[in-house]
N, C-alpha and C positions, 0 to 999 in steps of 0.2 A: 376823418381820418388824418392821423398826424402827417404832416407835409415833410418828405425826406428831402433835404438840400440835395443839390447836384453832385455828383461824383463823391458819395460817402464811402468810407472804408469799410468793405465787407469782408465779414469773418462767417465762415461756413461750419456749423457742427455737423462734419461728415459722420461722426460715428452714430450720432442720433438719427440722421435721415437714412442712414444705410439699414438701420433695425425696422425703421417705419416703413421704407419702401420694399423690405422683404416681405412684410406682412400685408402689404396693399396690393390690389391688383393694378394692373395686369401681372399673373404670373408667367413671365415669358421665358421662352427656352428657344436656342438656336437648332438647327437642324441636326447637330451632333448631339442633341439631347441636354446640353449645358445650359445650366440656369444663369438668366441674364435680367431678370424681373428688378431686382434690387440695383443693378447697374443703371437701368434705363431710368429708374426713379430718382436716382442722385443725379445722374447727369441732364435729366429734364428739368430739374429743381436748380441745378447751376446755370443751365441755359436761360432759363426765365429770370433770374436774378442778372445775368449779363445783359439779356434783352431790354430789361426793365429800368436799369440803373446805370448801366453802363460806366461801371467804376475803372478806375487805372489801377487802383490798389486792393488786393484781395487775397484770401488765404483760405485754403479748405483743409479743416485740422481733424485728424483722426486720432483715435485712442492708439498707443504704440503697444505691442506686444508684451506680456509679463506683467509682475506686480506694480504697484505704486505706492507713496509713502501712505497712503491711507491703510492699504493692507499691514504695512509694519505697526501703524498705530491701534489697528483693530483687525486680527486675523479673520474675524467672520464677516468683513465687509466683502461685499457681493457674492457671500459662499453660497448662498442659495439659488444662484443662476445656473441655469442648465447649460451644458455646452453648446457653443457655436452650433447651429445646424450646418451639415457639410456642403450643402448647396447654397449657404450664404457664405462660408469660408470661401469658398473656391470663386466667389464673385469678387473678393477683396483685391487681389494682384491686378485683375483686368481694370477694375475701376480705378485704381491708383494710376494704372499706365495712361488711362483715358484723360484724368484729371491734369497728368503732368503733361500730356501730348496736347492738351487744349490750351497749354501756357499758364495754367493757374499755379499758384505757389502750392505744396502741398506739405503740410507738417505733421510730423509724427515724434513727438518729444519722449524719450524714456523717463520713465519713474513718476511721471505725472499724467494726469488725464486731458484728454482734449479742452475740457471746461476751464482748467486751470490756464493752459496756454491761451485759450480765447480772452479769459479774463485780464491775464496780463496784457496783451496786446490791446484790448480795448482801453484799459487804464492809461497806457502810454499814449494811446491817440488822443485820448481826452486831454492828458496835459499838454499835448501839442495843438490842442482847439480844434482837432478834426472830429467829425461827427461818425459814429463808428453804427452800422447796422449789422447783428448778429442774426444769422439765419439759424434757428433751431426751432424744435418742438419740445425743449427739455423745460420744466417749469424751475428747475433749480436756477437757469439763468436769468430768472426775474431780479436777483439779487444784483445784477451787474447794471441794470438800467438807471440812468441819469438823464442830466439835460442833453448830455453829448452821446448817449449809448441807447440805443432802441434795439427792440427785437422785431423779428419779422418770423411769421410761420407761413412757409409758402405752400403749404398743404391747404390750409383755411384760409390763405390771403389776408391775414391778419398782422396788423402792426401794433405793438405794446409798447407805450410810454410810461411815464411815472403815474399817470391818471389812469391808464389801463391795467397797470399793476394792482392800483387801490381797488377798482372795479371788479377785476376776477379774484383777488384773493383776499380783499377786506383788509390788506395791511400795507405799509408803503414799501419801496424796494429795499429800505434800510431794515426793515424788520422781516425780510424774507428768510434769511438765514436762521433766526430765532423760530419763525413758523415751520419752518421745515424740520429743525431741531425737535420742537415739540410733538410734532406729527410722527415723526420717524417715515422711513421709505422703505417699504418691503422689497422693492424691486432691487435696491442697493444693499438690504439688509441693516439700514441705519436704526436702531432701537427706538430711539425717541422715548417719550414718556407713557406709558401703558395708559391705554383708555382715552387718549387725547387724539381727537379728529379735528377736521379743518375748521368746525364751529367752535370747538372748545379753543383750540389755537388762536382764534381769532379774537374772541374774547378775553382771553388771557392778556394778549398782546395789545388790544385797545384799551383794557383797563389797567395795565402795569406797564406798557411800552417795551420791556425787553426781558429777557431771561436774567439778565443782573440784577434788575429791579425786582423781578419776582423771586429770586432767591435771597434778596437782601431782605425781602419784607413779606414772608409766606403769610403772615396772618391777614395781612391786607388783602392777600388773594381770596380768603375765606369770606371776604365781605362782598364779593362781586357777585353778581346776579344770575351767572350762568349754573345750569344743572350740574352738580358735582363738585361746586366751588368750595364747600364746606370741609371736604375730606381731601383737597388739593395739598394742604401744608403737609399732611404726613406722607402722601404720595412723593411730593418733592424733597422730603428729607430722605426717604427710602431710595429714590433713583437720582439724586442730585448728581453723582459721578456719571451715571449713564445719559444724563441729559447734556452735560458739558461735553462729553465726549461724541454725542449725536450732532453737537453745534460744531464741533471741530470736523466732523467728517462732513458735513453740509456745507461747509464754509469753501468758495472757489478761491484758491489761492491767486493773487493779484502781483506776485513778485518772483515768478519763475524766472531762472536765469536764461536768457536767450542770447545767441551771437546773431541776432538780426533786430531791426527796428520796423516798425509798421511802414516807414517810408521806402523800405528796401523790398517789400513784399508787393512788387508792381507785375502787373499782367504782362507776360511775354507773348510774342508772335507765336502762333499754332506750329507745332509740328504735323504739316497736314498730311505727308505721306505715312507716318505713325497712325494718325486719326484714321486715314482711309483704311489701312490694315486693321485696325482694332475694331472700327464700326463694321467693316466685313465680316469679322469673326464673330461678333455679336449678331450680325445681321439687322442693325439698326439701317435700314435702307434709306428712310427718308433723310436721315441725319447724313449720311453717305452721299446721298445725290446733294444735299445742300453743301457739303465740303466741296465735292467736284465741281459744282456750278459756281457758288458765292463765296467760297471759304468759309471756315470754321467759325463758330458762333462768337469765339473770342475776338478773331479778327474784324469781324463785323462790329462788334462793340467798340474796338479801338479804332476803326475808321481804315482798318488796313484794307486795300484792295487785293482780290485774288491775283495771283501770277497767271497772266494769260498764257496757257500751254497749247493752244489750239493747233499751231502749226509745227508742234515738236513731236517726235516718236517718242513715246512715254514707255518707261521702263519699270521694273518691279512692281509696285502695287499700283501704280498709275495705269489710267487706261491705255490700252496699246492699238486702239483703232485709229487708223489713218484715212481719212475721208477723201483724199486727193486724187486717187485713182476712180473715183465714182463717175459715170457718165450718163449721159441723156439720149436716148434712142429718138432721132427724130426723122430719120430718113431711111429709104429701103435698105442702103447699103449697111448701114448701123443695124438694122434688123436681122438681114441676113449673116451678119457678122455675129450676132448674138444667139441666133437661133443654132448656128454651127456650135458655138461654145456650149450652149445648154444641152444639147444632143450628145455632146461628148463628154460631158462633165459625169464624174462619177456619182456625185449628188449636188443638186443644186436647192437653193432657198427659193421661195416666191411668197409675195403678199400682194394683196389687192388695195387700191386706194378707192373709195367711193363717196357717194353724196351723203350717206345716212348709216347708222348703225342697225336700222330696221331691216333684216335681210330680206324681206319681201319688196320692199320699196325702193332699196339702194341700188343707184345706178353705177356701172364700174367707169372710173375715171382715168385709171392708169394701173399698169402693173410694173412691180419692182422684182430683180432677179439679183441673186449673188451665186457665183461659181467657186469663189475661193475668198478667204478672208481679204478684205479690202477691194475686191474685185468685184463690183455690183454696179446695176444700171437702173435708171429708170424709164419706162416707156408710158409717155403720156398719151391717152387715147381720146379724151373728153374734156379738155381744159376750155372754159367759156372764150377765153381772150387769144386762143391760138387758131390762126386762120388756115385753110388747108395746105398751103405750101410749107408750112411748118410744122405740120401736124400729120401723121400717117393716118390714112383711112382706116376708120375703126373696125368696119366689118370685114376688111380685106386682111387687116392684120390678126383678127381674132381667127380668121379661117387658117391663116399660117401657123398661128399657134395651136389651134385645136388637137391635131395628131399628137404633138408633144405632151400636152396637157392631159390628153385621154389616154396616153401610153401608160400600161399598167406595170410597167417595170418600176419595182420599188426604189425611187431616188430623189423623191421631192419631200423636202422638209418645210415646214412652216410654224406658225405660232397662231393658236386658235384657228386650224385649218378647215374647221365645220364652216365659220362665216365666210371664207374665202370660196369653198366649194358652192355655198347657195350663190354667191356673187357670180361666180363662173355659171352656175345654173341657169341665173336669169339671162346669160348670153347664149344658152344652149350648148354649153360646154360640160361634160361630166368629168370632173378632176379625179384621176386614179393614181396609182402609183406612190403612194405614201409611204415614206419610210418611216417619219418621224414627225411628232407633232410637240414642240418643245414645252408648250404648257401641259400637256398630258406627261410628258416625261418628267417634269419638275413634280408633277402631282403625285405620279406613282412613285418616285424617289423619296417624298416626304409628304404626305397628304394632310399633315398636322400643320405644315405651315398655311397661313391663311391667304397667300398672295402667289399667283402664278404668272402675273402679266409681263410682258416683255420686258417694261421698263424695271420691273423689280428685279428679275431674273439677270438683267444685264448689269444691274449694281451688284446683285449678289455674287456671280460668277464671273464677271468680265471687268468689274470696278469700272464701269462707264456709264454714264448718265446719258441715254440718248436724249435728241431733240424731241421735246414734247409738243404735242399738238396744239395747245393753246399757245406756246411760242411763235407758231407761224399763221395760226387761224383767229387769235384773239380768244375772248371769252364772252359768255354771256349772249345776250339777243343780237348783238353785233358780231357774232363769232362767224366767220366765212365757211363756207363747204370747200371740199378740196378742190373741186372744179373751179372755183374762183380765186384759187390761191395762186400767187406769181410762180412761175416755173423754176425760177433761180432759187427760191427757197423750198419749193414743193419738191424738186427733184432730189436734193441732197437729204431731205428728210426720209422719202420714199426708199432711196437707195440704202440708206442707214438702216432702216427696218429689216431690209433683206441682208444685209452685211451682219447685223447684230444675231438675227434669227438663226444664221449658217453657223455662225461662232458660238452660239448658244447649243446648237445641235451637236458639235463637233465635242464640247466639253460634257454636257449631260450623257452623250452615248458612250463617252470613255468610262462615265461613273456607272451606267447601266451594264458595261461589259464586265464589270466586277461584280455585280449583282445577277445573276443569271435569273433567278426567280423573278425579280421585279422585271427584267426585260420581257418576261414571257407574258405578266399580266399586261405589259404596254402591248406587245405584238398581238397577242391572242386575245385579247379582250378590248381594250380601250380604242386602239386605232381603228380595227374592223368595224366598232360601233358607230364611228364618225357618220359614216354614208346611210347607215340605218336611221339615225337620228335626223340627218338632213330630210330623208325621206319623209319620216313622221312630220317633220317639222312644217315642211312645205305642203302637205296634204291637209294638214288642219283640221278643226272641228267645227262643226255647225251646231249653233245657238239659237235660241228662240227668245229675240231681243223683247218681245212683247210680255211674254210670261216673267221675264227679268224685271220689266218696269212695274208689272203688277205686285211682283214680290217685293221691291224696292219701296211700292207705297204702303204694303203691309207691314213692313218692318219699321216705316216711320211712325205707324200708328201704334205697333208694340213697343217701340221706343218711349214714346209719349205715355202710355200705359205705364212703364216702369218708371219714368222720372216722376209720376204722380205718386205711385206707391212710395218711392224713396222720399220725396218730399214730406210724405204724410209720417213716415218713420222718424225723420230728422226733425221735424216740427218747423221746417222753413224750406223755401227754395234755395237750389246751390247749384253750381256748375258740377255735374257728376264727372267730368273729363278733367278737372282741376285738382291734382294732387294736394294743392295747398288747402282748397275750400273742403276737400275730403278728410284731410287730417284733423281739421277742426271738428267736423261735425262728429266723426267717428272716435276721436280721442280725448277731445275736449268737452264737446256738447254731451254726447252720449256715454263718456266714460269708459269705453271698451278699452281692454289692456293692450298696451303695445308689445307685440310679440318680437318686432324686429325693427331695426333702424338703418337709415341708409347710412353711406358712409360720412355725410356731413351732421349726423346726429339725428334727422327727423325721423318722425315714425314712419315706417315703410308702409305704402300703398300698391306694392307691386302684387303681381297677380298670385304667387306662390303663397304671399301672406293672407291676401284676401280668401283664397282657399282655405287658409286654416281657420280663418275667423267666421267664414261662412258656415262652418259646423255648428257653431254655437249662437250666432246672430244673423237676423234677417237681411240687413242693410247690405253688409258684404256681398251676400249671395245675388242681391239684385244689381248690384255695381257690376259684378263679373257676368251677369246676364246682359246687362247693358253694353258692356265692352264687347261680348262676343257677338251681338246683334250689329252693332255699329260697324266693326270689322268687317262682317259679313255684307253689310250694306255698302260700305265704301269701296271695299277690295273686290266684291263680284257682282250684286245685281246692278250697282250704278255704273263700275267701271266696263264690265265685259262688253255692253253694245259699243262702248266708246272705243275699243281696241279691236273691233272687227275690221278686217281688211276690207277697204273699198272695192277691190277689183275682185276677190276672191269669195267676200262675205262669209269668211270663216275667221275663227280664231287660231292664230299662229304663235303658240309659246316658243320658248326658247329653254331647251333642256341644256344643263350643265355638268359636265362630268368631274371638273376641277373644284369643287366647293366641298362637298360632305366628306370629313375625314374616314367615314367608313366605306367609302365606294360608291354610295347611292347616288342616284341622279337627283339633280333639283332642276326646279323650272322657275321660269320668271316671264313677265310681261305676255299674259297672266301667270301665276303661280298656280299651278294646277295641282300641287302637291297637298295644299292645306286646307283644302275645302271640306269642312266637318261632315263626318258620316255617321256620327253617333248622336246628332239631335236632328229634329224635324226639320228645322230652318236650313242646315246645310244640306241635308236630303232633297229639299226643294230646288236648291241652286242645281243640284246635279240633274233634275228632271229638265233643266233647261239646256243640256247638252244632249242634242236630239240626233236622229239619224235621218239622212237624206231619203226623199221619196224613192221605194223599192229596196231600201236597206234597213237593217237592224243592226242595233247595237250590240256588240258581244264584250261581255267583260269576263276574263279569266284570271283566276288568282290562285295562289300557291295556299293550300289549307295548313295552317299553323307550321309555317315553314320555320321559323326560328327554334320551336321545340323540336322538330324533326332534326334539326341541326344539331341541337342539344343533346338529344338521343345518341346521335353519331358520333360526336365528339366524346361524350361521356361514357359510352357504351354501357349506361345503366341497363341492368337486364329488366328492371321493371318498364322503363320507357320504351325499350327496345321491342318488348311484348306486346306492349299497348299497341304501338304503331304497327307492328307487324300483324298483328290479329285485327286490325282495322277498329280497334275500340274507340270509343269517345274518350280521349286521353284526359279530359279535364274530369269526365265523370270516374274514370279509372283513378286518378289521383284522388278525388274527393272519397272514393271506397278504401283506399289505403289510408288516407290521413283521418278519417272519421271512423275507421273500423266497421263498415258495414258492407253488407253484400252489394255488387253492382247495380242490382237492379232495385234496391231499396235506397238510392242516393236521391236526395231531394234537390229541386231546383236551386234552393238557397246554398246547399252544401256543394254544388258543382259550381255557382257563381265564387264561393268563397276559394274552392281549389283552382278555378281558372286565375285568380287574383295571384294565389300562392305561385303558380306555374309562371305567370309572366313576369311578377315580382321579382322572382329569383334570378331570372333572365337579365333584368335590368339593375340588378345588384340593391332591391330593396330592403331596407331594413326591417326589423320589427315594428319600430315605431311608424314608418311609412306604410306597412301594411295594416296595422291597427287603425292608421288613420283614414286608409282607403275603404276598410270594411266597416268603420265605425265600431270597432271593438275594442277592448282591452289590450294593453301593450303585453299582458302575461298570456291571453289566450291568442295572440298573435304569435307569439315566441314559441308558444306550445305548438301551433300548427306546423311552425317552421321546422322545429326539433323532429316532430313526428315524421314530417316529409323526407328528412334526410335519413332519418332511421329506415324509411321504407325505400328510398331511392339514394342508397349510398354512393354510387357512382357518381352522381351529380355532385356530392360535396367533394369526392376525390379530385373531381375534373376541376372545380373552384380552385382547391388548395394547389393542385400542380400547375394550373394557369398562372395564378398569384407569384408562384415561385418562379416560374419561366419568365414571366415578365419583369421581374425584379433582376434576375440574372442577366436577360437580354436587352431591357429597356424597350421591347415591343412584342406585340403578338402578331400572328398571322392567320388569315383566313384558309379555309381548305384548298384556294388556289394560288395561294403565295403571296397575294396583298399583305402589305405589312402596314400595321398600325403602330405608330409610335406613342411612348406614354412617358412623357417627360417629368411628371411627378410621381412617378412609380417607386422613387427611394426618398421622396421627400420627406424631411422631419416633420413637418407641418402635417399633423394627422388628417384634418378633414381633406387636404389636398390628395395625400397618398390614399386614404381609403376611396376618393374619389377616382384616382387612377385604376385602383384594384377593381372597383365595378365595372370601368370601362374595360380592364383586361379581360374580364368573365364575359361582357356582353360584346365586345368589338369582334371576337371572331364568328359570333353568330351573326351578327347584323351585317358585318362585312361579308359574310358568306352567303348570306341571302341575297345581297347587293350583287354579288358576282353571278349567283345563279339567274338572278333575272335578267341581267347583260346577256350571259350564255343563252338565255331563252329567246330572247329579242334575235340575236344572232342566228340562232337555230332555226326560228320560225321565218325570218327573213330568207334564209337560204331555201327553207322548203317552198315557201311561197312562190321564188323565183322558178322553181321547177316545176310548178303546177299550170296547167292550161288556165285554170280559172283565177290567175293572180289578178287580171284587171277587176277581178269582182271583190276583192279582200284588200281592205288596207289597215294597217296597224297605225294608229294614231293618237293613243297615248299610253304613257307608261306613270303609274301611280304606286309607290311603294312595293308590294309584291303582287301586281295587279298589270296586266296588258289589256287595253280596249282597241277594239277592233270595229270598223265598218264593215259589214258583210251583207252582199246581195242576198236578199231573201231566198232566191231559187237555189243557191249553193251551200243554204247554213247546214241542211242535214250531213251533207258531204265533209265539208270543211272543219267545222267547230270540233268535232272528236279527235280529228287528226292534229287540229293544233293543240288541244289537250295533252295529246300523246306526244306531241314534240317537246312540249314545256316539260313534262314529266321525265323526259330524258335528258334533260339539260345538264343534270348532275347525276352521279353514281354515289348514293348514300346506303347506309347500311339499314335504312329503314325506307318504305316507298315514299315518293315525292308525289304527292297529289295536286293536281291542277283542277279545279272547278270553273265550269263556264256558266253565265247567266245570259240571257236573250230579251232585249226590251227594245221598245221604240226610243227609250232614253237610258241615259247613264244609271239613274237610279233604278229603274225597273231592271237593268242587266246585271246590276250589282246585289 
């Protein structure tokens, strides 16, 4: 790779990167639904350049609005370009503002393009003996490459020098203009010479050197050896003027009149306040945290130390958090004073500090409280280095706190209170009286946002970067647990957690007050569910380690067998888990057609691509089977016995309310949601989830809940009739689609109708349906057309939903949960279509998620009223299913009642059916 000298003059082709960033992932939006992905892409590239080269002189150059001299020269120049998408146009102003706030010179020169400004500045710098690094992805810029001017493409991390131009284009930098003129450029509407592509242009220039030489001796062109050479003289005579015009259009002008020089384009100190404001609006939280903690990227590159404002009261866009009034509770007098404060507070925040993130094993180290912004305290209870005289007695203190913490008056707020509830339960305290959980409030306000942790929310809503745990505890193997951390740093960290949490509550509650529907979701669904989940998690699930070990051994043999079959097809041994080796075998050795490429241009071996290839080729199918079995082995049969709690001898998963955008619960450590049920190996894993002695596993799930919700939402008469009369809805659909009597529907027709029913819910296209059923696209489209003829209410619902989503920017579930769709108005068609599919599916999937949560609340409430409650435990929730451990003696009494309670969890215009299965293990019960 070419060595870049220290402190190059950096010129950034902002317009080129703006479009490239817009069309590349991630397609980000902020919580207001405003597109920010292109801004992120360009700023990320700028930050990369600053960090890598630390230049003192730099400019970011954009095309100015309006026509340029090329439009005067040729009215059709760029005439075929579509208008700029609205969601890209809206990102230009904030991007320019960020560039300027970073302290980077920003240039937009009327009448010329960014290329011409860059070319002029590069040549000026060259005459001064300065090396220029042009950051661009535009091939036109190759004409500027010289001994002193290099190109860098930050998206591919490649640097192009003179040899690089020759290698890539087959011509020298001096020949690039003629090369581009000969080929033309469809994106800029430069006509070029008809019929000339890159190979012919290379051959012409390698044989004749330039367009001038070609036009001066066209007969010599006919003697060259490339295909079509003999007819070239005639073409040159006919299109001479067009070729010369193309050369003029392709030429970057290097003498634009500028009122500044490269030496004047110096990077200035960043406007930190403005950057904080802009990063906050765009919700670039990591960068916001960096600015608040270490200063802007430009300042870091220039070696400017961030101003220390830790002791100042901050105003405007800066943090307003003053930590000077934090206290540490170390004696009985302090404890009594704070107990009185907490008892008198209208609302207070609390947080626990512990020894572990594993809620079953974690020990309580201390508690922190906040009763008003800035008025917070830390109560240490189990720090290793504090002796008795300076540390309150743990049991005595918890006994004093217990009445307050168990008071059911709703005035306690926290962040991820489910964890705190577990920790207090380990101490014999049942936390009650929860008013708000900031994590859940943030999630309800915008479930599309991927982060709802305290640090992220603090940056987003308070412009404050809290002290991080690694700052006080270190990282890696030497990281301290909280009980080992010195009190002088532990106390401010803990008190700040409570303070920030209270401030977040005040901010988020104010927003919820303006959205009563969302507030209702929080208060009636999410917050009441916390203790139910705590109970499920603490109870856990019994597994059979011996059975899992046996399954692991069997999977190992199956994996080896698949490997041997794959080696036989490939004709050699290779690593099935290596994308590079797999690419070689599939696409080079076996010459299987490449269906899709990675962003870096390599043939894709992703699961979706292999699924498509597996329809026609045996090896991709084997690879998919191998991946599935390997994942099952590593994630479940090998891992489950290792995560079994030593004390309870059970598995204790963690359920997460603030992850899935639709409102569905997810689980981790271990993930119980993804155990396959449609293959034998997955079902065998479920056999290892067993009932303890004297109990049975009971699985109760909703029958076709999303189709029932579709019937309710669409009010389609055919669907309503089928469900109201207890018909097999897939069979009823098949009878309509295939035009046969209900009793004459075959199993294959029902299978296809089922695929249509569920395919439409998930927005499947005719192509997708054809692939799933292995039929022609014509037949698939015919099925869908007939379906909509027979069930017109479904199509009407879909159209109404698309229109409503485009109008509002979101859709809602039956219970008011809001699901934002940032791409619903995107000019990029695939992204918009994806958002439209989500708009149709989200109300059904989200309503199903809400119903199962309502069912959990209802069954939990019902069980608390029963004498047999000690014999019934709800211990798992997976998709539309609740799993219980129930004592054998009460099965007949309890199971029908549980089904009835679940069926009453929502009032739909079709019956809601809950079906129960009973067994000694989960597989038998399901």
